[in-house]
N, C-alpha and C positions, 0 to 999 in steps of 0.2 A: 467571844466568838468560839464556836466549837472547833476543836482541832481534829483533823482526819489523818489517816495514814494513806500515803499514795506512793505508787511506783512510777517513775518517769523513765521511759525508754528513749534513749538518744542515739541517733546514728549520725556520725560526723563523716561526711563524704569528702570534704576538702581539708587537707592537713592544716592549712592556714587558719581554719576556724577553731582549731583545738585550743589555742591560747584564749580566745574569746569565751569559749565554753567553760574552760577552767576558771576564768575570771568571774563569770556569772555564778558558777557553783560555789566559789569562794565567798561571794557576796551573801549567799544563803546558807553558809556553813552551820549556823546555829540551829537550823531546822533539819539538817541532813543526818539521818540515822546511820546510813551506810551507802557505799558506792562501789560498784564493780565495773572496771573498764577492761575491754578485750580488744586488742588490735587484731583485726582480721586482714592480714597482709595479702592473702590470696585475692580478696575482693577490693583491697585498697580503701577500707573503711575502718572506723573505730566504733565499737558498740559499747554504750555506757548504760548501766542501770543504776538509778538513784532511788533510795527509799527516803521519804521525807515525812515528818510529823509536824503538821502546821495547819493553820486555818485555810479555808478554801481560797481566800483572797491572796495569801502568800503563795499557795500552790499555783494559782492562775498567773501570778506575777512572774514566777520562775519559768513556767511553761511558755508564757508569752515572750519573754526575753530570749529564750532558747529558739522559739519558732521564728523570731525576726532575724536570726543570725543566718547569713548566707552560708550554704553548704551544710546546714544542720536540719535534721528532721527529728521531731519529738512527739511523743504521745503520752498521755497520762491515764493511769488506772487508779481510781480513788475508792476508798471504802465508803459504804453508805452511812 
């Protein structure tokens, strides 16, 4: 299966969800190229950008798990 590069934008609105997000990202650590997390204290959220190099199936799996987590919003931008 063809691997693609994707950027996943994650906004964590509830601090309690941070541990679950980190656990999910750890599960996919073999595919993650880089990660940047920014706590935006003024708005009370954390913003995370993750670059991943994986098959579309793996990208969808990661995105789906993040999207099912309460207090978390995520979007994916994938190469063609």
